[in-house]
N, C-alpha and C positions, 0 to 999 in steps of 0.2 A: 524481539519478534522478527525483525528484519536486520540481519547483520551485515548488510552491504549497502553501498551507496547506489542510488538509482540513477546517477548521472550517466551511466553507460547503457541504460536501457534504451532499446529501440522499440517503439510501439507502433504497430501497423493496424489501421482500422479500415475495413472494407464493408460492403453491404452484407457480406456473408460471415465474416469472422473478425476477431481481434487476435493479434499475435504479439507476444512480448518476448524480446530477445535480449540476452545479456551475455557478454563474452565468457563469464565464469559460471553460468547457470544453463540449465536445460531450456531450450526454446519451447514455449507453450503457445499453442494455437487453439482457440475455442470458437466453435460456430455459435452464432447468436441463438439459433434454434435449440441448441443443446444445453443452454444454461438452465440449471435447476434452482439456484439461489444466488442472490446478490447481497453482499455485506459491505458495510463501511467499517474499516478497522482503524481505531485510533491507537497510536503507540505513545510512549512517553520519551521518545528519542529526539523530538524536535528541540531546538532548531538545528541540531547538528546533522540529523538524518530526516528523511521524510517521515511525517508523523500521521498522515491520513492516507489510507490505501483503499481502493475498491477491490473487492475480491469477487470474482465471477467463478461460480462452482458448477461443474457438471458432475455426472455420476462417476467419471473417471479421473478428473483432475481439477486443479484450481489455477486461476490466472490472477496476478496481482498488478494493479495499475496505481502508481503513486500520484496523489494530487500535486499539481504544479508542473508535471512533466508533459512534454509534447505528446499529444494523443489522449490525455486524460479527459479533456473537455469533450472530445468527440465520443469517447466511450460513455461518459456521464450523460451526454445529450441523448444517446441511443437508448440507454437502459431506463432513463426516466420516462420513456414512452411506453414502457411495459404496463399493462393494465394492473392497477392495484399497487403501484410503486409507492413506498412509504416515505413521503417527504418530511413527515414529522420526525422520523428517525435521523434524517439528514440534518435537521436543525439541532436535534439533541447531540449529534456527533460534533457539530461545530461549537457547541457550548461546553464540550468535555475536554479537559486537559490531562486526563489520565488514560491508562490503557482501558479500552472498552471495545465491544463489538456491537454493531447495530444491523439488524436484519432489515434490508430494504425491499426485498421482493422474494417470493417463492413461486415457483411454477405451479399453476393450478393442477390438481389431480384430474386426470381424464376419467370419466366414468364410462364403463362398458355397458352397452344396452343389455337388459335382461331378456331372456327368451322364455 
């Protein structure tokens, strides 16, 4: 799933966005308001590589934040405040030792008023 070490990642968290930088990868910056889905991804690569990653998805791109790296807790604390965040799937992820994906949150559909 992830074929690189996350040790070189730089994660920046502000009130407006999260940015993930890696010297060998494209920098990704996602505004909190643009997130459409939040996933917790489990890999089978631990303990040699990070095996739990938060995935923040917008319509245009995804940002991956590995558990245990600087910035992860800030991102996690921020997204757990989203209404309807699925804490049960966080628990299921922590009980899983194989590859798996857990949906934690989906942006609610906005309804258009009918005329």
